[in-house]
C-alpha positions as CSV (number, residue, x, y, z in Angstrom):
1,X,82.1,45.4,123.9
2,X,83.2,45.3,127.5
3,X,86.5,47.0,126.5
4,X,84.5,50.3,126.2
5,X,84.8,52.0,129.6
6,X,81.3,53.6,129.2
7,X,79.7,50.2,128.7
8,X,81.6,48.8,131.8
9,X,80.5,51.8,133.9
10,X,76.9,51.3,132.8
11,X,76.9,47.6,133.7
12,X,78.5,48.3,137.1
13,X,75.6,50.7,138.0
14,X,72.9,48.2,137.2
15,X,73.4,46.1,140.4
16,X,72.9,49.0,142.9
17,X,70.0,50.4,140.8
18,X,68.2,47.0,140.9
19,X,68.6,46.7,144.6
20,X,67.4,50.3,145.2
21,X,64.3,49.7,142.9
22,X,63.4,46.5,144.7
23,X,63.8,48.0,148.2
24,X,61.9,51.2,147.2
25,X,59.0,49.0,146.2
26,X,59.3,47.1,149.5
27,X,59.7,43.7,147.7
28,X,61.9,41.0,149.2
29,X,64.2,38.8,147.0
30,X,61.9,35.8,147.6
31,X,58.8,37.8,146.5
32,X,60.6,39.0,143.4
33,X,61.8,35.5,142.7
34,X,58.2,34.2,142.8
35,X,57.0,37.1,140.6
36,X,59.7,36.6,137.9
37,X,60.5,32.9,138.0
38,X,64.2,33.9,138.6
39,X,65.9,32.2,141.6
40,X,66.6,34.2,144.7
41,X,70.3,33.2,144.2
42,X,70.4,34.7,140.7
43,X,68.6,37.9,141.9
44,X,71.0,38.2,144.8
45,X,74.0,37.7,142.5
46,X,72.7,40.4,140.1
47,X,72.2,42.8,143.0
48,X,75.7,42.2,144.3
49,X,77.3,42.4,140.8
50,X,78.5,38.8,140.9
51,X,76.5,38.1,137.8
52,X,76.3,40.1,134.6
53,X,72.8,41.2,133.8
54,X,71.1,40.2,130.5
55,X,67.8,41.3,128.9
56,X,66.4,37.8,129.7
57,X,66.8,38.7,133.4
58,X,66.2,42.4,133.4
59,X,63.0,42.4,131.5
60,X,61.0,40.3,133.9
61,X,62.5,42.0,136.9
62,X,61.7,45.5,135.7
63,X,58.2,44.4,134.7
64,X,57.6,42.9,138.2
65,X,58.9,46.0,139.9
66,X,57.0,48.3,137.5
67,X,60.1,50.2,136.7
68,X,61.2,51.1,133.1
69,X,64.2,49.3,131.9
70,X,66.0,52.5,131.0
71,X,65.8,53.6,134.6
72,X,67.8,50.5,135.6
73,X,70.2,50.6,132.7
74,X,70.4,54.3,132.3
75,X,73.0,54.2,129.5
76,X,74.8,57.4,128.7
77,X,73.2,59.3,125.9
78,X,75.0,58.8,122.6
79,X,76.1,62.1,121.1
80,X,75.4,62.6,117.5
81,X,78.9,62.7,115.8
82,X,77.6,65.0,113.1
83,X,78.2,68.7,113.5
84,X,75.0,70.5,114.1
85,X,74.4,72.8,111.2
86,X,74.1,76.3,112.7
87,X,74.6,78.8,110.0
88,X,76.6,81.9,110.7
89,X,76.2,85.1,108.8
90,X,79.3,87.1,108.1
91,X,80.1,89.6,105.5
92,X,76.8,89.1,103.7
93,X,77.5,85.3,103.5
94,X,76.0,82.4,105.2
95,X,78.5,79.8,106.4
96,X,77.8,76.3,107.5
97,X,80.6,74.4,109.4
98,X,81.6,71.1,108.0
99,X,83.8,70.2,110.9
100,X,84.1,70.8,114.6
101,X,87.7,71.9,114.1
102,X,88.5,75.2,112.5
103,X,91.6,75.6,110.3
104,X,92.9,73.5,107.4
105,X,91.1,70.5,106.2
106,X,92.6,67.3,107.5
107,X,92.2,63.7,106.5
108,X,92.6,60.9,109.1
């Protein structure tokens, strides 16, 4: 899963977002540690990207900060691979594209 560059990029952005969210709320690492039950060391390592985030860590942190999880994770939107069916009228006919690519049909 880490081989996917978009996943790696999302994970890299979590650390600075966590720090910004905490600082924006004016909460110290010690205060956040008390509120979440997560050690200050672990919180510090999360914010400096020395530890990979997990849901077990992110859920109590975002709850304590009052920040939605998706604001911290902010994963890229997954594009629907299906072709949107936008009919085109031409020559009295209605055409629906079956592929993004025009031309001959191809099998891969």
